Every structure is written in C-alpha cells, then in structure tokens.
Phi, psi and omega in degrees: 000012185238148175275354180234126176269127182238153176278106182273153173303150186275332181277146182301315183294323179288325178297322180302316183279343178287329179272122183267307174208162187233127175238124187243136176205180180224156181202172168248124177236355185281339186204118181295341182276347184277134175304140181097356180298139174093206187274059185261344179054052181286165182296155175291136183090003177300137182307135180069011180273172186278332185229138175249179181299323180300318178294322178297315179298316178300315180297314179295322176297321178294322174299322177292319181298326180268010177067024175287321177266106177206163183273342182281328183220074186299142178241171181275127170223122179230146176242130178250118181230136177265122179266028184285204189299333183285352181293328185251351180286150177249132182241000000 
C-alpha cells in the first residue's frame, strides 16, 4: 500500500513502534490518460488503480498482526476518499 518500500524492523514489537500513523488512499499512477490519475483519492478497486479492496484488507490485517490496531493503545489510521464524479462512472 505504499509507494516507497522500506526495510522494516524484523521483530513484531519493534515494527509496531516504527509505524507512527497511517494514512491510506488510492490512485492511478500507471497512465496519465486514465481517469483518476494523480492525487484524486479514488475508491479502492477503481479500474486501473493501484490498490483494490484485497490489498486494503491485507494491509489492515498486517497492522493488526503487529498490534498497531488495538483498543488498549489506539493509533491513527485514516482513509482519504474522494466521493466526486468518478464514484459512479464505469470504465
């Protein structure tokens, strides 16, 4: 879910503290001519986009696996979605 691949700590406890906050969004970056290209925050699963719902679920599960998502010590997770014109168009 990231445009940058980073070398994360290997232990579960260290990975939790390595992540400060999480902001999740979707975009099209493969083709400037495709609707949704750029900083549009289109829905997950949008045609030709970088992330689908399966990738989002996998990412959220990994946050849970490293204990980032828990009720005892809540952390920041935000999703930015644009509900604009691309929500109802079919491509």
